[in-house]
C-alpha positions in Angstrom: 111.2 -45.9 120.3 112.1 -46.2 116.7 113.5 -43.1 115.2 112.8 -42.0 111.6 114.3 -39.4 109.4 112.2 -36.3 109.0 110.2 -35.6 105.9 112.5 -34.5 103.1 110.6 -31.4 102.1 111.8 -28.0 101.3 110.6 -25.1 103.4 108.8 -22.6 101.3 109.5 -18.9 101.7 106.5 -17.1 103.2 106.6 -14.8 100.2 106.4 -17.7 97.7 102.9 -18.2 96.3 101.0 -21.4 96.8 100.5 -23.5 93.6 96.7 -23.2 93.6 96.5 -24.8 90.2 98.1 -28.0 91.6 95.8 -27.8 94.7 92.7 -27.6 92.5 93.8 -30.6 90.4 94.4 -32.7 93.6 91.0 -31.5 94.9 89.3 -32.6 91.7 91.0 -36.0 91.9 89.8 -36.5 95.4 86.3 -35.5 94.4 86.1 -37.9 91.5 87.6 -40.8 93.4 85.3 -40.5 96.4 82.3 -39.8 94.2 82.9 -43.0 92.3 83.2 -44.8 95.6 79.8 -43.7 96.8 77.9 -43.6 93.4 76.3 -47.0 94.3 74.8 -45.5 97.4 72.7 -43.1 95.3 71.9 -45.7 92.6 71.4 -48.7 94.8 67.9 -49.5 93.6 68.8 -49.2 89.9 72.0 -51.2 90.2 70.3 -54.0 92.2 67.6 -54.3 89.5 70.1 -54.1 86.6 72.4 -56.8 88.1 69.5 -59.0 89.4 70.6 -58.8 93.1 69.2 -57.4 96.4 70.0 -53.8 97.5 72.1 -55.3 100.4 74.2 -57.3 97.9 74.6 -54.2 95.6 75.8 -52.3 98.7 78.8 -54.7 98.8 80.3 -52.7 95.9 81.2 -50.2 98.6 82.5 -53.0 100.8 84.9 -54.2 98.2 86.6 -50.8 97.6 87.0 -50.5 101.4 88.5 -54.0 101.7 91.1 -53.3 99.1 91.9 -50.0 100.6 92.4 -51.6 104.0 95.3 -53.6 102.6 96.7 -51.1 100.1 96.9 -48.1 102.5 99.6 -49.5 104.8 101.6 -51.3 102.1 101.6 -48.9 99.0 104.6 -47.0 100.5 106.5 -50.3 101.0 105.7 -51.6 97.4 106.8 -48.2 95.9 109.3 -46.8 98.4 111.2 -44.6 95.8 108.5 -43.9 93.2 107.7 -40.2 92.8 104.2 -39.6 94.3 103.1 -37.6 91.3 103.6 -40.6 89.0 101.9 -42.8 91.6 98.8 -40.6 91.6 98.7 -40.5 87.8 98.7 -44.3 87.6 96.1 -44.5 90.3 93.8 -42.0 88.4 94.1 -44.3 85.3 93.3 -47.3 87.5 90.2 -45.6 88.8 89.1 -44.6 85.3 89.5 -48.2 84.1 87.4 -49.4 87.1 84.5 -47.1 86.3 84.5 -48.0 82.6 84.5 -51.8 83.4 81.6 -51.3 85.9 79.7 -49.5 83.1 79.8 -52.6 80.9 79.9 -55.4 83.5 77.1 -58.0 83.0 77.0 -59.2 86.6 77.8 -58.4 90.2 81.0 -60.5 90.2 82.7 -58.5 87.5 81.5 -55.2 89.1 83.1 -56.3 92.4 86.4 -57.2 90.6 86.4 -53.8 88.8 86.0 -52.0 92.1 89.3 -53.5 93.3 91.1 -51.0 91.1 89.1 -48.1 92.6 89.8 -49.2 96.1 93.6 -49.2 95.4 93.4 -45.7 93.9 91.4 -44.4 96.8 93.8 -45.8 99.4 96.9 -44.6 97.6 95.5 -41.0 97.2 94.4 -40.7 100.9 97.8 -42.1 102.1 99.8 -39.6 100.0 97.5 -36.6 100.2 99.1 -34.9 103.2 102.6 -35.4 101.8 101.5 -34.0 98.4 99.8 -31.0 100.1 103.0 -30.1 102.0 105.0 -30.4 98.8 102.6 -28.0 97.0 102.1 -25.4 99.7 105.1 -25.7 102.0 105.1 -27.1 105.5 104.4 -23.7 107.1 101.1 -23.7 105.3 100.1 -27.3 106.1 96.7 -26.5 107.6 95.5 -24.4 104.7 96.8 -27.0 102.1 95.2 -29.9 103.9 91.9 -28.0 104.1 92.1 -27.3 100.4 93.0 -30.8 99.2 90.6 -32.4 101.6 87.7 -30.3 100.3 87.1 -32.5 97.3 87.1 -35.6 99.4 84.8 -34.0 102.0 82.4 -32.7 99.4 82.3 -36.0 97.5 81.7 -37.9 100.8 78.4 -36.0 101.3 77.5 -35.1 97.7 78.4 -38.4 96.0 74.9 -39.9 96.8 72.9 -36.9 95.5 75.1 -36.7 92.4 74.4 -40.4 91.7 70.7 -39.9 92.2 70.4 -36.8 90.0 72.5 -38.4 87.2 70.6 -41.7 87.4 67.4 -39.7 86.9 68.9 -38.2 83.7 70.6 -41.3 82.3 71.1 -45.0 82.9 73.3 -45.9 85.9 75.9 -47.5 83.6 76.2 -44.3 81.7 76.9 -42.5 85.0 79.9 -44.8 85.6 81.1 -44.4 82.0 81.1 -40.6 82.4 83.0 -40.9 85.7 85.6 -43.1 84.0 86.1 -40.7 81.1 86.5 -37.6 83.3 88.9 -39.4 85.6 91.0 -40.5 82.7 91.3 -36.9 81.4 92.2 -35.7 84.9 95.3 -38.0 84.8 96.7 -35.8 82.1 96.2 -32.6 84.3 97.9 -34.3 87.2 101.0 -35.1 85.2 101.1 -31.5 83.9 100.2 -29.5 87.0 101.7 -31.3 90.0 105.4 -30.8 90.9 107.6 -33.8 91.6 106.7 -35.2 95.0 109.5 -37.4 96.5 108.5 -40.1 99.1 108.2 -38.8 102.6 110.1 -41.7 104.2 110.7 -45.4 103.7 107.5 -47.0 105.1 107.4 -50.2 107.1 105.1 -52.0 109.5 107.4 -51.2 112.4 107.1 -47.5 111.5 103.3 -47.7 111.5 103.2 -49.5 114.8 105.6 -47.0 116.4 103.4 -44.2 115.2 100.4 -45.8 116.8 102.3 -46.1 120.1 102.8 -42.3 120.3 100.9 -40.7 123.2 97.2 -40.2 122.2 97.6 -41.5 118.7 96.1 -44.9 119.3 93.1 -43.4 121.1 92.5 -40.8 118.4 92.7 -43.5 115.6 90.2 -45.6 117.5 87.8 -42.6 117.8 88.3 -41.9 114.1 87.3 -45.5 113.2 84.2 -45.4 115.3 83.1 -42.0 113.9 83.4 -43.3 110.3 81.8 -46.6 111.2 78.8 -44.9 112.9 78.3 -42.5 110.0 78.4 -45.2 107.3 76.2 -47.6 109.2 73.5 -45.1 108.4 74.8 -43.2 105.3 75.4 -46.3 103.1 71.6 -47.0 103.2 70.3 -43.5 103.4 68.2 -43.8 100.2 66.5 -46.8 101.7 65.9 -44.9 104.9 64.3 -42.0 103.0 62.2 -44.3 100.9 60.4 -45.5 104.0 58.9 -42.1 104.5 55.1 -41.9 103.7 54.2 -40.6 100.2 57.8 -40.0 99.3 58.7 -39.6 95.6 61.9 -39.5 93.7 61.9 -35.7 93.5 61.7 -35.3 97.2 64.5 -37.8 97.8 66.7 -35.9 95.4 65.9 -32.7 97.2 66.7 -34.2 100.6 70.0 -35.6 99.4 70.8 -32.3 97.8 70.3 -30.7 101.2 72.8 -33.2 102.6 75.4 -32.1 99.9 74.7 -28.4 100.4 75.1 -28.7 104.1 78.4 -30.5 103.5 79.7 -27.8 101.2 78.8 -25.0 103.7 80.3 -27.0 106.6 83.5 -27.8 104.6 84.1 -24.1 103.9 83.0 -22.8 107.3 84.8 -25.3 109.5 87.8 -25.4 107.2 88.5 -21.7 107.9 88.9 -22.2 111.6 90.1 -25.8 111.9 93.8 -25.1 112.7 92.7 -23.3 115.9 89.8 -25.6 116.9 90.2 -29.1 115.6 90.2 -30.6 119.1 86.8 -29.0 119.7 85.3 -30.1 116.4 86.7 -33.6 116.8 84.2 -34.1 119.6 81.4 -31.8 118.5 81.1 -33.2 115.0 80.4 -36.9 115.8 78.1 -36.0 118.7 75.9 -33.8 116.4 76.0 -36.4 113.6 74.7 -39.0 116.1 71.8 -36.8 116.9 71.0 -36.2 113.2 71.2 -39.9 112.4 68.6 -40.7 115.1 66.5 -37.7 113.9 66.4 -39.0 110.3 64.5 -42.1 111.6 62.5 -40.5 114.4 61.2 -37.6 112.2 60.4 -39.8 109.2 56.9 -38.5 109.1 58.1 -34.9 108.4 59.9 -33.9 105.3 60.9 -30.6 107.0 62.3 -32.5 110.1 64.3 -34.9 107.9 65.5 -32.1 105.7 66.9 -30.2 108.7 68.5 -33.4 110.1 70.3 -34.3 106.8 71.5 -30.7 106.2 73.1 -30.6 109.7 74.4 -34.2 109.2 76.1 -33.2 106.0 77.5 -29.9 107.5 79.4 -31.8 110.2 80.5 -34.9 108.4 82.0 -32.9 105.5 84.5 -31.5 108.0 85.6 -34.9 109.4 88.4 -35.5 106.9 89.7 -32.0 107.5 89.5 -32.5 111.2 91.3 -35.8 111.2 93.9 -34.8 108.6 94.7 -31.6 110.6 95.0 -33.7 113.7 97.6 -35.8 111.9 99.4 -32.7 110.7 99.6 -31.3 114.3 100.1 -34.5 116.2 102.7 -36.2 113.9 104.2 -33.7 111.5 107.3 -35.9 111.0 105.1 -38.9 110.0 102.6 -37.5 107.5 102.7 -40.4 105.1 102.5 -42.9 108.0 99.7 -41.0 109.7 97.8 -40.6 106.5 98.1 -44.4 105.8 96.7 -45.1 109.3 93.8 -42.7 108.8 93.0 -44.5 105.5 93.2 -48.0 107.1 90.8 -46.9 109.8 88.5 -45.2 107.3 88.4 -48.1 104.9 88.0 -50.7 107.7 85.1 -48.8 109.1 83.4 -48.4 105.6 83.9 -52.2 105.0 82.3 -53.2 108.3 79.5 -50.6 108.0 78.5 -51.6 104.5 78.7 -55.4 105.3 77.0 -55.3 108.7 74.5 -52.7 107.5 73.6 -54.8 104.5 72.9 -57.8 106.7 70.8 -55.6 109.1 68.9 -53.9 106.2 68.1 -57.2 104.4 67.1 -59.1 107.6 65.3 -56.7 110.0 65.2 -53.3 108.3 67.1 -50.0 108.2 66.1 -48.7 111.7 68.5 -51.0 113.7 71.5 -49.9 111.4 70.7 -46.3 112.2 70.3 -46.8 115.9 73.7 -48.7 116.1 75.3 -46.0 114.0 74.2 -43.2 116.4 75.5 -45.2 119.4 78.9 -45.8 117.8 79.3 -42.1 116.9 78.9 -41.1 120.5 81.6 -43.6 121.6 83.9 -42.2 118.9 83.4 -38.7 120.1 84.4 -39.7 123.6 87.5 -41.5 122.5 88.7 -38.6 120.4 88.1 -36.2 123.3 90.2 -38.3 125.6 93.0 -38.7 123.0 93.4 -34.9 122.7 93.9 -34.6 126.4 97.0 -36.9 126.2 100.1 -34.8 125.9 103.1 -35.8 123.9 106.2 -34.3 122.3 105.5 -33.2 118.8 108.3 -32.4 116.4 108.2 -29.0 114.6 107.8 -29.7 110.8 108.6 -26.1 109.9 112.1 -26.5 111.3 112.9 -29.2 108.8 115.3 -28.1 106.1 
């Protein structure tokens, strides 16, 4: 097995205070990046009409960001092996700002898709480096708490990005929403440069290092389960607005309310599960996707009842908001000496799943309707839960990150 030098981080004294200001800035960046990624989901109808395309074609704006991330995540560490990760995050924030501003003025779908390439690169870079940055800010002995904190923005945006898009699109034109996102992200780049400490690279990345990490006991199975969980969720979630619009006598206000319930459930789930995740991530790695599968099916089966769908989307948001915390904590506990490599693999799986879900879901929705996409998503979630459960039963030797000097 290939050996790798441990992460060159400095152990923080237990008495030293966590840099909460830096954690808040990183959390804000994750929220803005992921919200921008899923803004099209909440404004799919308006974007399709404005660009003169079908909703399924407009949904490919999500596919493109995932496709770019699929290639950037495993290679960004190789392209910039010695660049301070703080500087890298600042440049990626500026790239995301430029992406949103270009989308705001783009006259056609082709230019929108090209602009979303920059956002995909920024997302993949952030997710790949987020665990390493969290350790640098809080110290390795506080890894679980730091990962929970920095993942909060991503988790919340994953479930709240759609309702934010819908609410803002009701108040202003969809192009103005992207322009606002671009301006705020650009301003945040200044805060990143000011608030974050220097973050040296964790280790020199390579494809052999990634493959060696996958070969570790239980890691391959866990990553497979992770991919299926994300795939199943996004087969349904990418087209949630279309699923809600099929309800009888539904109006825009009710859709906003239901999507807000999704976001509220996500916020509560993020805070609740985040507090206990270090002790119970194996349990939630199975429970969360299993419950999400039930709620995905219920969203379709209870379409005649606003109350039934409201309960389903609230519980759905509650459990999916925790998924990034679950999987990042799993990386921290399973491969603490490979945080950057593990983070990259999680991103590759996440982006691959989003790309396939948005693409396949768009074909299903345009050809035979939204129901088959939801049924397939529920089935895939169940398989993902099983794989992750099996992976956590595989025992392996885990280095102790807190012993690294």
